[in-house]
C-alpha positions in Angstrom: 98.9 179.5 23.9 97.4 176.6 24.2 100.8 174.7 24.7 101.8 177.1 27.6 98.2 176.1 28.9 99.3 172.5 28.3 101.9 172.6 30.1 101.2 173.9 32.8 98.2 171.4 33.6 101.2 168.8 33.2 103.4 170.8 35.9 100.0 170.9 38.2 99.2 168.0 37.9 102.5 166.7 38.7 103.0 168.8 41.4 99.7 167.8 42.9 101.1 164.0 42.5 104.1 164.6 44.4 102.3 166.0 46.9 99.6 163.2 47.2 103.0 161.2 47.4 104.2 162.7 50.3 101.0 162.3 52.5 100.3 158.6 51.4 103.7 158.6 53.0 103.1 160.1 56.1 100.0 158.0 56.8 100.5 156.3 60.1 101.5 152.4 59.5 99.4 150.4 62.0 99.7 146.5 62.1 96.6 144.6 61.4 97.4 141.1 63.4 96.8 137.5 62.2 93.3 136.1 63.2 94.6 132.7 64.1 96.6 134.6 66.7 95.2 135.0 70.8 96.6 137.3 73.6 95.1 139.2 76.8 92.7 136.1 77.2 90.7 137.4 73.5 90.4 135.2 70.3 91.2 137.1 67.6 89.5 135.6 65.4 86.4 137.3 66.5 87.7 140.4 66.0 89.2 142.9 63.4 92.8 143.7 65.3 95.3 146.6 65.0 98.7 147.0 66.9 100.4 150.2 66.9 102.9 151.7 69.5 102.2 155.0 71.5 103.7 158.2 69.2 105.1 161.2 70.6 102.0 163.6 71.3 99.7 160.8 71.3 97.4 160.7 74.4 94.9 158.0 75.3 91.7 160.1 74.0 93.5 161.2 71.4 94.0 157.4 70.1 90.6 156.3 70.8 88.4 159.6 69.3 89.8 158.2 66.1 88.0 154.9 66.2 84.3 154.5 66.4 83.3 154.6 70.2 79.6 154.8 69.2 77.8 157.7 71.0 80.6 157.9 74.1 82.6 160.8 74.9 86.5 160.8 75.6 85.8 162.8 78.5 83.1 160.1 80.0 85.6 157.0 79.0 88.4 158.7 80.9 86.2 159.6 84.3 84.7 155.7 84.7 88.5 154.3 84.1 90.3 156.7 86.4 90.0 154.8 89.4 91.8 151.7 87.5 93.8 153.4 85.5 95.5 157.4 85.1 95.5 157.9 81.2 98.6 160.6 81.9 100.9 157.8 82.1 100.2 156.2 78.8 104.3 157.1 77.1 105.3 156.9 73.9 106.9 153.7 72.4 104.4 151.5 74.5 102.7 148.8 72.3 98.5 149.3 72.3 96.2 146.7 70.5 92.4 147.7 69.5 89.9 145.0 68.9 87.4 145.9 66.8 83.7 144.7 65.5 84.5 142.8 62.6 81.7 144.4 60.8 81.6 147.0 58.6 80.9 149.9 61.4 84.1 148.4 63.2 83.3 149.7 66.3 86.0 149.7 69.1 85.3 146.3 71.4 88.3 146.2 73.5 91.6 148.7 74.0 94.6 147.4 75.5 98.3 149.2 76.6 101.0 147.6 77.8 103.4 149.8 79.8 105.9 146.9 79.7 106.5 143.2 78.9 104.8 141.8 82.1 101.6 143.9 82.5 98.9 145.4 80.7 95.5 147.3 81.1 92.2 146.2 79.6 89.2 148.6 78.5 86.3 146.7 77.6 83.7 148.6 75.5 81.4 145.7 74.9 79.0 146.4 77.4 77.1 149.8 78.6 79.2 150.3 81.5 83.0 150.7 80.9 85.2 148.3 82.6 89.2 148.4 83.0 91.6 146.0 85.2 95.1 145.6 85.2 96.8 142.1 84.5 100.2 140.2 84.9 101.3 138.3 82.5 102.3 134.6 84.2 106.0 134.4 85.0 108.0 130.9 84.9 111.0 130.6 87.0 114.3 129.1 85.5 117.2 128.0 87.2 120.7 128.7 85.4 124.6 127.4 86.0 126.9 129.6 84.0 130.8 129.0 84.4 133.9 128.0 83.2 137.0 130.2 82.4 136.6 134.3 81.7 136.9 135.3 78.2 136.9 139.2 78.4 135.4 140.9 81.2 132.5 139.9 83.5 130.4 142.1 81.3 131.7 140.7 78.2 131.7 137.2 79.6 127.8 137.0 80.7 126.7 139.2 77.6 128.3 136.3 75.1 125.8 133.8 77.6 123.3 136.1 76.8 122.1 136.8 80.5 120.8 140.1 81.6 123.1 143.2 82.1 121.7 143.7 85.6 123.8 140.3 86.8 126.9 142.4 86.1 126.7 145.0 88.0 125.2 142.9 91.0 128.3 140.6 91.1 130.5 143.7 91.1 128.8 145.6 93.8 129.0 142.2 96.3 132.3 141.8 95.2 133.5 145.5 95.5 135.1 144.8 98.8 137.3 142.0 97.6 137.6 142.3 93.8 138.8 144.9 91.5 137.3 143.7 88.3 139.3 145.2 85.6 142.1 143.2 87.0 140.3 139.8 86.4 142.3 138.5 83.5 141.4 136.0 80.7 141.6 132.1 82.0 140.4 133.0 85.5 137.8 130.6 86.6 134.2 131.4 87.5 131.0 129.8 88.6 127.5 131.7 89.0 123.9 130.0 90.2 121.1 132.1 89.6 117.8 132.4 88.7 116.0 133.9 85.4 112.0 134.8 84.9 110.5 134.2 81.9 107.1 135.9 81.0 104.9 133.1 79.3 107.4 130.6 79.9 109.2 131.9 76.7 110.1 135.8 76.9 113.2 136.5 78.9 112.6 138.8 81.3 115.9 139.2 83.3 117.8 138.0 86.2 115.3 136.8 89.3 118.1 135.9 92.4 121.7 134.8 92.5 122.2 131.8 94.7 125.9 131.9 94.5 129.1 132.6 92.7 132.6 132.0 92.8 135.7 133.9 90.9 139.2 133.4 91.3 141.2 136.4 91.9 145.1 136.7 92.2 145.4 132.8 92.7 142.5 132.6 95.1 138.7 131.6 94.7 136.4 134.3 96.1 132.6 132.5 97.3 129.7 134.9 97.6 126.6 133.4 99.2 123.1 135.0 99.8 121.9 134.9 103.4 119.4 136.4 105.9 121.4 136.3 109.7 118.2 137.8 111.1 115.1 135.1 110.1 112.3 138.0 111.3 113.8 140.9 108.9 115.3 138.6 106.1 117.8 141.0 105.3 120.2 139.8 103.0 123.9 140.0 103.2 127.0 138.2 101.2 128.9 136.1 102.9 131.9 133.8 101.7 132.3 130.2 102.1 133.4 130.4 105.5 130.6 132.5 106.6 132.9 135.8 106.7 130.8 139.4 105.4 131.7 140.0 102.0 131.1 143.8 103.2 134.4 145.1 104.7 134.2 148.2 106.4 135.9 150.5 103.5 135.7 149.6 100.0 138.7 149.1 98.0 138.6 152.1 95.6 136.6 155.1 95.3 135.8 154.8 92.1 134.3 151.6 90.5 135.9 151.0 87.5 139.3 153.1 87.6 142.8 152.9 87.0 145.4 152.9 89.5 148.2 155.3 88.2 150.2 156.5 91.5 150.7 154.9 94.8 151.1 156.6 98.0 155.0 156.8 98.8 157.5 159.2 100.6 159.5 160.4 97.4 157.8 161.0 94.1 158.6 163.4 91.3 155.5 166.1 91.3 154.2 166.3 88.0 153.3 169.4 87.7 155.8 171.1 90.5 158.5 169.1 88.7 160.3 168.5 92.3 161.2 165.1 94.8 158.8 165.4 96.8 155.9 163.0 99.5 153.0 162.0 98.1 150.3 161.1 100.8 147.8 159.6 98.7 146.3 156.9 96.0 145.5 158.2 93.0 143.1 156.5 90.3 142.4 158.1 87.2 139.2 158.1 85.4 137.4 160.2 82.6 135.9 163.5 84.4 132.7 163.8 85.9 133.0 159.8 86.6 130.8 159.4 90.0 133.3 159.5 93.3 132.1 157.2 96.4 133.1 157.9 100.0 134.8 154.2 100.8 132.8 154.1 104.2 129.9 155.8 105.7 130.5 158.6 107.8 130.1 162.7 108.1 131.8 165.2 105.9 134.2 166.9 108.1 135.3 169.3 105.1 134.4 170.6 101.9 136.2 173.1 99.9 139.1 174.4 97.7 142.6 174.7 97.4 145.3 175.6 95.0 146.7 172.0 95.4 144.0 169.8 96.3 141.7 171.7 94.1 137.7 170.6 94.8 138.0 168.2 97.5 135.7 166.5 100.0 137.1 165.2 103.5 134.8 162.5 105.4 135.5 161.3 109.0 134.3 158.2 109.9 135.1 157.6 113.2 137.4 158.3 116.0 140.4 156.9 114.2 139.6 156.6 110.3 139.3 159.8 108.1 139.4 159.7 103.8 139.7 162.5 101.6 139.2 162.8 97.9 141.0 165.6 95.7 140.7 167.0 92.3 137.0 166.9 91.9 134.9 169.0 88.8 131.9 169.1 90.9 131.4 168.6 95.2 128.1 167.1 96.0 127.9 167.5 99.7 127.8 169.7 101.9 129.6 169.8 105.5 128.0 168.0 108.3 125.8 165.9 105.8 125.7 162.0 107.2 126.9 159.9 103.8 126.8 155.9 103.7 129.0 153.8 102.0 129.1 153.9 98.4 126.9 157.4 98.3 128.4 159.5 94.9 130.1 162.7 96.8 131.5 164.4 94.1 132.9 163.6 90.2 136.3 163.3 88.6 138.3 166.4 87.7 141.5 167.6 87.2 141.2 170.9 89.4 144.3 172.2 91.6 147.6 170.4 90.7 146.2 168.2 88.6 148.0 167.0 84.9 144.4 164.9 83.9 141.2 163.7 85.3 141.9 161.4 88.7 141.2 161.3 92.3 143.6 161.6 94.6 142.6 159.2 97.8 143.9 160.3 101.0 143.7 157.9 104.3 144.0 159.1 107.9 144.1 156.8 110.8 144.9 158.0 114.6 145.5 161.8 112.5 148.6 160.3 110.7 148.0 159.7 106.9 148.5 156.0 106.0 149.0 154.2 102.7 145.3 152.2 102.6 146.6 149.7 100.4 149.0 148.5 103.0 146.4 148.4 106.1 145.1 145.7 107.4 141.3 147.3 107.6 138.2 146.1 109.7 135.4 143.6 108.5 132.0 143.7 109.0 130.8 141.6 111.7 131.4 138.4 111.6 128.8 135.4 112.1 129.1 133.2 114.7 127.5 130.1 117.0 124.2 128.5 115.8 123.9 130.9 112.8 127.3 130.5 111.0 126.5 126.3 111.4 123.2 127.2 109.9 124.5 129.3 107.0 127.4 126.5 106.6 124.7 123.8 106.4 122.5 125.8 103.9 125.5 126.8 101.2 127.0 122.9 101.3 125.2 121.9 98.3 125.7 125.2 96.6 129.6 125.2 97.2 129.4 121.5 95.7 127.5 122.5 92.6 130.3 125.5 91.9 133.2 123.6 92.8 132.1 120.9 89.7 131.6 123.8 87.8 135.2 125.3 87.9 137.0 121.9 88.3 137.7 123.0 91.9 
């Protein structure tokens, strides 16, 4: 019996140890910051400093109530800072810092919450009245010039140069009327002049402004410069080196990143019906669910479903032009709705007579279906007179700089 009792005691001890170890592993890790640092306008040498991130389920109240806050009540603290900070906006994964007294009481002196790298909120508990305020770190703007030849896609090239991904999206949008970026080739020349933001002169915070760019596309150099024609409004649009707007009446394609699979033709073998017939549209293949955008502003004239077209949308742009988008998996607009160029009107699918996910893009001019790739489509309003002179003078040094990058 004694042996059995001894075994039970040993097993119980081992089990208890395991439970203790598990509990130890579950203890939250809080970063203790070195005293020789300083931030937020406080010298860390004066405090016991802890840093952590907001965990799922944490609130402002649950975080500070675990600290020594003296006789204060969490509710009273929340009420006293509500005009400066809404405690409900605290989000998981955001960093906070606690400055506590260095004596044995470790009383909370300052609480700092950082919603992002640029801004932070300070809650100062050192006086009888709690003070809360928002601060923004200083931003430094640095000018940068990159260029040469493409060694992959635009996104890959900019990523290798350590540039924020947002710049690739911005450039794609600016050139969406003139360049299909999927058709840029390795070895095509390019140049970009832009400004970047740095927090405290050292922490990269993304692209601030694009000053100018050029891309070689199908043997032609395509420039883009920002310019405000109306100084009163300050509205920025983009123009080429001759003052022509980059924004045409129609986008080149209804899908940003797609592959042209079938052109407009009067005699094509239909892959589903297995017979020769006219194909009065242009097919662009893309994964199911890819956004389909209207290529020009207008009013939705028709939406619906037919056995051949599947789910479709037709947009009337003016008295001359209309466009239609077929085989959608989902229609996102309604008849009579006003849409702007680039608005998402549906998603790619394979409804109707289709062998795979794509959009069949159809184009009408004066009531007749035509090939949009062969049309000389209208462009935006041209720049003239004194405005054009001012623009050309403004871009001259930038154009020289871009030309030197690409050896043009």
